[in-house]
C-alpha positions in Angstrom: -29.3 -21.4 26.0 -29.2 -17.8 24.9 -32.9 -18.0 23.9 -33.6 -17.3 27.6 -32.2 -13.8 27.3 -35.5 -12.3 26.2 -37.7 -13.9 28.9 -38.6 -10.7 30.6 -40.0 -8.8 27.7 -41.8 -11.6 25.9 -45.6 -12.1 25.8 -47.5 -14.6 23.6 -46.6 -14.3 19.9 -47.8 -16.4 17.0 -47.5 -20.1 16.5 -47.6 -21.0 12.8 -47.3 -19.0 9.6 -48.1 -15.4 9.2 -49.8 -13.7 6.3 -48.3 -10.4 7.4 -44.9 -9.8 8.9 -43.6 -6.2 9.3 -40.3 -5.4 10.8 -38.2 -2.3 10.8 -35.3 -0.8 12.8 -33.7 2.6 13.4 -30.7 3.8 15.3 -30.1 3.2 19.0 -31.6 5.9 21.3 -29.6 8.8 22.8 -28.9 8.2 26.5 -31.3 10.9 27.9 -34.3 8.9 26.5 -36.0 6.0 28.2 -36.8 2.7 26.5 -40.3 1.3 26.4 -41.9 -1.9 25.2 -45.5 -2.4 24.2 -47.1 -5.8 23.5 -50.6 -5.9 21.9 -53.0 -8.7 21.2 -56.5 -7.9 19.7 -58.9 -8.9 16.9 -57.5 -8.0 13.6 -58.8 -4.8 12.0 -57.8 -2.1 9.6 -55.6 0.7 10.9 -54.1 -0.9 14.1 -50.5 -0.2 13.0 -51.3 3.4 12.2 -53.0 4.0 15.5 -50.1 2.3 17.4 -47.6 4.5 15.6 -49.6 7.6 16.2 -50.0 6.9 19.9 -46.2 6.8 20.3 -45.4 9.6 17.8 -48.0 12.0 19.1 -46.1 12.0 22.5 -42.7 12.6 20.9 -41.7 8.9 21.0 -39.7 7.2 18.3 -40.2 3.5 17.4 -37.0 1.5 17.2 -38.3 -1.9 16.3 -41.9 -3.0 15.4 -42.9 -6.6 14.8 -46.4 -7.5 13.6 -47.9 -10.9 13.3 -51.3 -11.9 11.9 -51.8 -15.7 12.0 -53.4 -17.2 8.9 -57.2 -17.8 9.2 -57.4 -16.6 12.8 -58.3 -13.0 12.5 -56.2 -11.9 15.4 -53.4 -9.3 15.6 -50.2 -9.4 17.6 -47.5 -6.7 17.8 -44.4 -5.9 19.8 -43.1 -2.3 19.7 -39.8 -1.1 21.1 -39.6 2.7 21.4 -37.8 5.5 23.1 -39.4 8.6 24.7 -38.7 11.5 26.9 -40.2 10.8 30.4 -40.6 14.5 31.0 -42.8 14.9 27.9 -44.6 11.6 28.3 -45.1 10.7 32.0 -45.4 7.0 32.8 -49.0 7.5 34.1 -50.0 9.3 30.9 -48.4 6.5 28.8 -50.5 3.9 30.7 -53.7 5.9 30.0 -52.9 6.3 26.3 -52.3 2.6 25.7 -55.4 1.8 27.7 -57.5 4.0 25.4 -56.0 2.2 22.4 -56.8 -1.2 23.9 -60.4 -0.2 24.5 -60.7 1.1 20.9 -59.6 -2.3 19.4 -61.1 -4.5 22.2 -57.7 -5.9 23.0 -57.4 -9.2 24.8 -53.9 -8.1 26.1 -52.1 -4.7 26.1 -48.9 -4.5 28.2 -46.5 -1.6 28.4 -43.2 -1.8 30.2 -40.5 0.8 30.9 -37.6 -1.3 32.4 -35.8 1.8 33.8 -38.9 3.0 35.6 -41.0 0.0 36.4 -40.4 -2.5 39.2 -38.5 -5.6 38.1 -40.4 -8.8 37.6 -39.8 -11.4 40.3 -39.1 -14.9 38.9 -38.2 -18.3 40.1 -36.1 -20.8 38.0 -36.7 -24.5 38.0 -33.9 -26.9 36.8 -33.0 -30.5 36.9 -29.6 -32.2 36.6 -28.1 -30.4 33.6 -26.7 -27.0 34.2 -26.2 -25.3 30.9 -29.6 -23.5 30.6 -29.5 -22.5 34.2 -25.9 -21.2 34.1 -26.6 -19.2 30.9 -29.6 -17.6 32.5 -27.7 -16.8 35.7 -24.8 -15.3 33.9 -27.2 -13.2 31.7 -28.8 -11.9 34.9 -25.4 -11.1 36.4 -24.4 -9.2 33.3 -27.6 -7.1 33.4 -29.1 -8.5 30.3 -32.1 -9.9 32.3 -33.8 -7.1 34.3 -35.5 -9.4 36.8 -35.1 -10.3 40.4 -34.5 -14.1 40.9 -36.2 -15.1 44.1 -34.9 -18.7 44.1 -33.7 -21.7 42.1 -35.6 -24.9 42.6 -34.3 -28.3 41.5 -35.2 -32.0 41.8 -31.5 -32.9 41.8 -28.9 -32.4 44.6 -25.9 -30.1 43.9 -22.8 -30.3 46.1 -21.8 -27.1 47.9 -18.6 -26.8 45.9 -20.3 -26.7 42.5 -20.3 -23.6 40.3 -24.0 -23.1 40.5 -24.2 -23.3 44.3 -21.2 -21.0 44.7 -22.8 -18.5 42.3 -26.1 -18.5 44.1 -24.5 -18.2 47.5 -22.4 -15.3 46.3 -25.5 -13.4 45.1 -27.8 -14.4 48.0 -30.2 -16.5 45.9 -31.8 -19.4 47.8 -31.5 -22.9 46.4 -34.1 -25.5 47.1 -33.6 -29.2 46.3 -37.0 -31.0 46.2 -36.3 -34.6 45.0 -39.2 -36.0 43.0 -40.6 -39.4 42.1 -43.2 -40.5 39.6 -45.8 -40.6 42.4 -44.7 -37.4 44.2 -43.8 -34.3 42.2 -43.7 -32.0 45.2 -45.9 -29.5 43.4 -47.5 -28.2 46.6 -44.1 -27.3 48.0 -43.1 -25.6 44.8 -46.2 -23.5 44.8 -45.4 -22.3 48.3 -41.9 -21.2 47.2 -43.1 -19.3 44.1 -46.3 -17.7 45.4 -44.9 -14.2 45.2 -43.4 -14.5 41.7 -44.6 -12.9 38.4 -43.6 -15.8 36.2 -41.5 -19.0 36.3 -38.7 -20.2 34.0 -38.1 -23.9 33.4 -34.4 -24.2 32.5 -34.3 -27.9 31.4 -36.6 -28.9 34.2 -37.3 -32.5 33.3 -40.7 -32.8 34.9 -44.2 -32.2 33.4 -46.2 -29.8 35.5 -49.7 -30.9 36.2 -52.9 -29.1 35.1 -53.7 -28.4 38.8 -50.3 -26.8 39.2 -50.7 -24.5 36.2 -54.1 -23.4 37.2 -53.1 -22.9 40.9 -50.1 -20.8 40.0 -52.0 -18.7 37.5 -49.1 -16.7 36.0 -47.0 -17.3 32.9 -44.5 -20.1 32.9 -41.7 -20.2 30.2 -40.1 -23.4 29.2 -36.7 -23.9 27.4 -37.2 -26.9 25.1 -34.0 -28.3 23.5 -35.6 -28.7 20.0 -37.3 -26.8 17.3 -41.1 -26.8 18.1 -43.6 -27.7 16.9 -41.6 -30.7 15.7 -39.9 -33.2 18.1 -41.9 -32.6 21.2 -41.4 -34.3 24.6 -38.1 -36.0 25.6 -35.0 -36.6 23.5 -35.9 -34.1 20.7 -32.3 -34.1 19.5 -32.4 -37.9 19.0 -35.7 -37.6 17.3 -34.3 -35.0 14.9 -31.2 -37.1 14.2 -33.2 -40.2 13.4 -35.5 -38.2 11.2 -32.5 -37.0 9.2 -33.0 -33.3 9.6 -30.1 -30.9 9.0 -31.1 -28.2 11.4 -31.6 -28.4 15.2 -31.9 -25.9 17.9 -33.8 -24.7 21.0 -37.2 -23.1 21.6 -38.4 -20.8 24.4 -42.2 -21.1 24.7 -45.1 -20.6 27.1 -46.2 -23.6 29.1 -49.8 -24.7 28.6 -51.8 -27.8 29.6 -50.8 -29.5 26.3 -47.2 -30.7 26.3 -44.9 -28.4 24.2 -47.9 -26.7 22.5 -47.6 -23.2 24.1 -47.0 -20.0 22.0 -43.4 -19.8 20.9 -41.3 -16.9 22.1 -37.9 -17.4 20.6 -35.9 -20.0 18.7 -32.3 -20.6 17.9 -31.1 -22.8 15.0 -27.9 -24.8 14.9 -26.6 -27.3 12.4 -27.3 -30.9 13.3 -23.7 -31.8 12.2 -22.4 -29.7 15.1 -24.1 -32.0 17.6 -22.9 -35.1 15.8 -19.3 -33.9 16.0 -19.8 -32.9 19.6 -21.2 -36.3 20.5 -18.3 -38.1 18.7 -15.8 -35.9 20.6 -17.4 -36.7 24.0 -17.6 -40.5 23.3 -14.3 -41.2 21.5 -11.8 -38.6 22.7 
């Protein structure tokens, strides 16, 4: 699913409706400038947007895209700013200090700034089951340079033959593949933890296993799931079937953070498709 193409720059956004939603865009940056991303999460207060803008503009930076979310009745503020800047005028260390002061001013719970061209790439591991489509889309996005990460390994609970597209792709790029067959009694979580201990976050690309509370707490870092349905509706298994039986006209996929509650984590990205498309596809596969 193409929703995975933003996994590297995403941090918790808002689940639910917003009472304020601000978005604006300008032209693409000239090539000499570097691209930065800042994600901010703090108690809601007056003047946050102004201070964020001033922090960037005062150093000669220019905001390309700014998204602000304030959940209804929660008094918290989320923002994600994409901006360009001249590294000679705004050194990376100075940028970190400037955003740190801003986070202290507003008592931020989270303030993260990334400069993909300058910062080390995130190390990730991908977990998948039998179906390949999410895994293949992610791997091709990585190969094309749309995902600025280092994939340390792919872990699956299903065997793949050596002549399959996925295995040939991984071997060509030197990415280890680990097959850890699972049962209801044995999820192999201890072995998975050993394989992913040096990663920054995990991506579940249609990994059809529920990770335990102990695994989530032992791993400690973010885990992103690709759910083949539009959350918060149609959670768990067979969401497309649930949607069809409910008579909905739209269906899609959701990328969200994994929490201890099944399919309840903050939503990162969603894609909508017409339900009729899936009906036609199903008929084609069954009757042609």
